[in-house]
C-alpha positions in Angstrom: 85.3 122.0 139.3 84.4 119.3 137.2 80.9 120.2 136.5 81.4 124.0 136.3 83.9 122.9 133.6 81.7 120.8 132.0 79.1 123.7 131.9 81.2 126.0 129.7 81.3 123.4 127.0 78.3 124.4 124.6 80.0 123.3 121.4 82.4 120.5 120.7 84.6 120.3 117.1 85.1 116.8 115.8 88.2 116.4 113.6 87.8 113.2 111.4 84.2 111.8 110.8 86.2 108.4 109.8 85.0 105.3 111.8 85.6 106.2 114.9 84.4 110.2 114.7 81.3 108.8 113.3 80.4 106.6 116.9 82.0 109.5 118.7 79.2 111.8 116.8 76.3 109.8 117.2 77.3 108.9 121.2 77.6 113.1 121.5 74.3 113.5 120.2 72.5 110.5 122.1 74.0 111.3 125.4 74.3 115.3 125.5 72.3 118.2 124.1 75.7 119.8 122.7 76.0 121.2 119.5 78.7 119.5 117.4 80.9 121.3 114.5 82.9 118.8 111.9 85.6 119.1 109.6 87.3 115.8 107.5 89.9 116.9 105.0 87.9 114.3 102.8 84.5 116.5 102.6 83.7 117.1 99.5 85.1 114.1 97.8 82.4 112.0 96.4 82.3 108.5 97.5 84.4 109.3 100.8 83.6 107.5 104.0 83.7 110.9 105.5 81.1 112.3 103.1 78.8 109.1 103.5 79.3 109.8 107.4 78.1 113.3 106.9 75.1 112.3 104.9 74.3 110.1 108.3 74.2 113.2 110.8 73.0 115.9 109.0 69.4 116.1 109.7 70.2 116.7 112.5 69.9 120.8 113.7 72.5 120.2 116.3 75.4 119.8 113.9 77.2 121.3 111.1 79.7 121.4 109.2 82.7 123.9 108.3 84.2 125.0 105.2 88.3 124.8 105.8 90.5 123.5 108.8 91.1 127.3 109.9 87.4 127.6 111.0 86.8 123.9 112.5 87.5 125.1 116.4 86.3 128.4 116.3 83.6 129.1 118.9 84.1 125.5 120.4 85.7 124.9 124.1 86.2 121.3 123.3 88.0 120.1 120.2 88.4 116.1 119.7 91.0 114.8 117.1 90.2 111.8 115.2 92.1 111.3 112.3 94.2 108.8 111.0 97.9 108.7 112.3 99.8 110.2 109.7 97.6 113.2 109.8 97.3 113.8 113.3 100.0 116.5 113.5 98.8 118.0 110.0 95.6 117.8 111.4 95.5 119.6 114.3 98.1 122.1 112.7 95.6 123.3 110.2 92.7 123.8 113.1 94.8 125.3 115.9 94.3 129.1 114.6 91.1 129.4 115.3 91.4 127.1 119.2 89.9 129.3 121.5 92.0 130.2 124.6 91.9 127.7 127.5 90.2 125.3 124.9 90.5 121.0 125.4 92.2 119.8 122.8 91.9 115.9 123.3 94.0 113.7 120.7 92.5 110.3 120.3 95.0 109.1 117.8 97.2 106.0 117.3 100.8 107.8 117.6 103.8 107.8 119.2 104.6 109.1 122.9 107.0 111.7 120.7 104.1 113.1 118.4 101.8 113.3 121.1 104.4 115.6 122.8 105.0 117.4 119.5 101.3 118.3 119.8 101.5 119.2 123.5 103.7 121.5 122.7 101.7 123.3 119.7 98.2 122.8 121.4 99.8 124.9 124.4 101.8 127.9 122.0 98.5 128.2 120.9 96.6 129.1 124.3 94.9 125.6 124.4 95.0 122.4 126.8 96.3 119.5 125.7 95.2 115.7 126.4 96.5 112.5 125.0 93.9 109.7 124.6 94.3 106.3 123.5 91.4 104.0 122.7 92.4 100.4 124.1 89.9 98.4 122.4 88.3 98.5 118.8 85.5 101.3 118.8 82.7 99.2 117.8 80.9 97.8 119.9 81.9 99.6 123.1 81.4 103.5 121.0 82.3 105.7 123.5 82.0 103.0 126.5 85.6 101.7 125.1 88.3 102.0 127.6 90.5 105.2 127.0 93.5 106.2 128.7 94.1 110.1 129.4 97.8 111.4 129.9 99.3 114.7 130.4 99.4 117.5 133.1 95.2 117.9 132.4 94.4 114.3 131.9 93.1 114.1 135.6 91.3 117.2 135.2 89.5 116.2 132.2 88.8 112.7 133.1 85.6 113.6 135.1 84.5 115.8 132.1 84.9 113.0 129.6 83.0 110.6 131.9 79.9 113.8 132.1 80.0 113.3 128.4 79.6 109.8 128.0 83.0 108.0 127.9 81.8 106.2 130.2 85.4 104.0 131.0 88.0 107.1 130.6 90.5 107.4 133.1 93.5 109.3 133.6 96.8 106.6 133.8 99.3 109.6 134.2 100.4 112.8 134.3 103.2 112.3 132.1 103.1 113.1 128.7 103.7 109.8 125.9 102.3 106.9 128.9 99.2 106.5 127.6 100.5 106.7 123.7 103.2 104.1 124.7 100.7 101.5 126.4 98.6 102.2 122.9 101.8 101.1 120.7 102.8 98.3 122.8 99.8 96.6 122.8 99.2 97.2 118.7 102.5 95.2 118.6 100.3 92.5 119.4 97.0 93.3 117.9 97.8 94.4 115.2 100.5 92.2 114.4 98.1 89.2 115.1 96.2 90.1 112.5 99.2 90.0 110.2 100.3 87.0 111.1 96.6 85.2 110.5 96.6 86.9 107.5 100.3 85.5 106.3 99.9 82.2 107.8 96.6 81.1 106.8 96.7 82.1 103.2 99.7 80.1 102.6 98.3 77.2 104.4 95.0 77.4 102.3 97.6 77.2 99.4 99.0 74.1 100.9 96.1 72.5 101.7 96.7 72.5 105.3 94.6 75.3 106.7 92.0 73.3 108.4 95.0 71.5 110.7 96.8 74.7 111.1 93.6 76.2 112.9 93.0 72.9 114.9 96.7 73.1 116.2 96.3 76.6 117.6 94.0 75.6 120.5 97.0 74.2 121.7 98.2 77.3 123.0 95.4 79.6 122.2 92.6 77.5 123.0 89.4 79.0 121.7 86.2 77.4 120.0 85.3 79.7 117.6 89.5 79.6 115.7 87.5 80.1 111.7 85.3 82.9 112.9 88.0 84.3 114.7 90.6 84.5 112.0 88.1 85.7 109.5 88.0 88.6 112.0 91.3 89.4 112.1 92.1 89.1 108.1 88.9 91.3 107.2 90.2 94.0 109.7 93.3 93.9 107.7 91.5 94.4 104.5 88.8 97.3 105.6 91.4 99.1 107.8 94.7 98.1 106.0 95.7 101.7 105.5 94.8 103.2 108.7 96.5 100.2 110.5 99.7 100.5 108.4 99.9 104.4 109.5 99.6 103.2 113.1 102.2 100.6 113.0 104.9 102.8 111.3 104.3 105.1 114.6 104.4 101.6 116.7 108.0 101.4 115.2 108.9 104.8 115.6 107.9 103.9 119.2 109.7 100.9 119.4 112.3 102.2 118.0 112.8 105.4 120.7 112.9 102.4 123.3 116.7 101.3 121.7 115.2 98.0 120.0 115.0 97.7 116.0 111.0 97.8 115.3 111.3 94.5 113.0 108.0 93.3 113.9 106.5 96.7 113.7 107.9 97.4 111.0 107.0 93.8 108.5 103.7 94.3 110.4 103.2 97.8 108.9 104.0 96.1 105.2 101.6 93.5 105.7 98.6 95.7 106.5 99.4 97.9 103.9 99.4 95.1 101.2 96.1 93.7 103.0 93.9 97.0 102.4 94.3 96.2 98.3 91.7 93.3 99.0 88.7 95.2 100.4 86.7 93.8 97.4 86.7 90.5 98.9 85.1 91.4 102.4 81.9 90.4 100.8 83.3 86.8 101.9 81.4 86.2 105.5 83.2 82.6 105.7 87.1 81.7 106.5 87.8 79.4 103.6 85.8 81.6 100.7 87.7 84.7 101.6 90.8 82.5 102.0 90.2 81.3 98.3 89.2 84.9 96.9 92.1 86.6 98.1 94.3 83.7 97.0 92.9 83.9 93.2 93.5 87.6 92.9 96.8 87.2 94.2 97.2 84.6 91.7 96.1 86.7 89.0 98.3 89.7 89.9 101.1 87.2 89.8 100.2 87.0 86.2 99.1 82.9 87.0 96.9 81.2 85.1 
């Protein structure tokens, strides 16, 4: 049955051409012979990541971009949505008018279980088959080999199709909507929270001149040989993707709140991630101490300090 379903897929719509969208597009071109139809809200915006990523794909005769959202899903048997968290529902709403009957709609966005259920209702009403998908690691370096959990009543049917498309570690986890999303959201409390904690701790520690002692002491509970390198990685992830991570953490806060808990940690993490994005210019610093110094210097300037 999976082989029969896959044989029906001739063209795939990719909604969102950010970091994840580009990796998926490149891997689909390498691993399949299918045509790709692309749409991103930032198409036409000079200097946007979407335009830069399109430029790297445009030479392929198997790739095309549509002029507007309404045309994105037209003629496609599979739609993959990979936008920012706050755009997941609006993006889906804008493309569903062109969704073919029985087309698959796979939402890979980091959003709450309630948002996934809302998307499922929208896609089902439009005649499509909705599957929630949660990417359980950074998209790099594994790309489409990254672990992906699928959820919803159509998850099991799509698992084999996804694997044949090159998503080698894609697996159905539950027929109940929201379980895959909840798994991702609860993981993000830790992962994005660690980024925020390390950023806040080490910037303050560097200010007081105790950063080396703090880093060394972390080995007592979290032993690893490369704490300075790892801390640099965690901080730069926030600088590079702070806005997107903040949007995800607001979805995490909704998820925690829906569980009956006050999302104090998740809400604070969203604020720190959002704050970190303004220091993106310091990404040129490839070592931890110069990075901390550059950020602290920018903070001092922002605070009007000499």
